[in-house]
C-alpha positions, 0 to 999 in steps of 0.5 A: 863089545861096545866098539861102536859106542862112545865112551860111557864113563861120563856121558850117555849115547845120543839118540842121533847116533842110532840108525834105523834097522837096515833093510839089508839081509841080517844075521839071526838074533838067535846067534847075535849078541845084544847090548843094552844101555841107558840113553837120553839127553845128558845135557838136557834138564832134570826132567829129561826122559831116560830110556833103554836102547839096544842093538844086536851085533852079529859075528859076520858082516851083517849090520847091527839090528836096532831095537825100540826104546823102553822106559823099563830095563826089564821090558827091554830085556824081555823084548829081545828075549822074545825076539830070540836073543840068547846072549844079552848084556846090559849096562845099568849105570854107565859102569857095571855091565850085567848078563841078561841072557839065557842061563848063567853068564858065559865062561868068558864073562864069569865076573859079570853079575846077572841082571835082576829084574827088580834092580831099581836102577832099571826102573824109570825112577832109577834111570832118572837118578842115574842121569842126575848122578852123572850130571852132578859128577860131570859138573864137579869135574868141569868145575875142578878142571876150570879151577886147575886151568885158572891156577895154571894160567895165573902161575904162568903169568907169575913166572913171566913177571918174575923172569924180568924181576918185576914186582906185582906193583911194578907190573900193575903200573906198567899195564895200568891196573891195580895191584889187587886186580893183578894179584887176583889174576895171578892167584887164578881167582879172576883169569876168566875175567881178563880180556884178550887185549889185556893179556896182550898188554901183560905179555908185552909188559913182561918182556925184557924189551918193554916198552921199546920193543912194543913201540918198534912194531905196529901192534895192529888190532888184536881182534875179538878184544872183548873176549874174556877167558884164559888166553895167555898162551894165545896172547904170547903167540900174538906178540911173537908174531908181531915181532916176527919170531914165528912164521 
């Protein structure tokens, strides 16, 4: 049904994905299936205009037929009905698919509710609220994933330190930082603030061969030393490469 559309569970379909109506011979809209959904710039500001877009798919090899955009979902449904469409599905909030075609929903869609022209989600204000809700959910998901990644990064560093029987104070002294700074990193509080060169130093200092092992190789430039973020794994690869442990 939505085979050529991107997953709508969290983001909207970009306008750039839609193409102009093909000039090639098309199937009859009367025989096709129309899919309508909310579209707009998901990553735009809160005043981004959301609109309804749709296309008709055919059972043969005919290309999709794309319709115009509408600010009101009801207008979009009526336009396709006037074009002769009998089977129309509409997704009002990126989650629920409704039947907006002729008569009741087909036998294979008995679980699908019928589109209500009075449904506030289909009006311009409702569309804006839907986008705002989705933006909030996306921001919360990103924050949660970031917090988890920070915690895992700090936990990985703790495992490295404990594997060589070092206390926080001892490791902090090796790399020339305060114990408070290192404690924040290991707790996940400030892993995003650590530069790549600092991660490299931490990797060297948590190897059993420190410091002789580090002195035995030419460390060279670590590159993008001002880069900050969760790059402990990349630092581990960098050190291993210097030691010739990887190709």
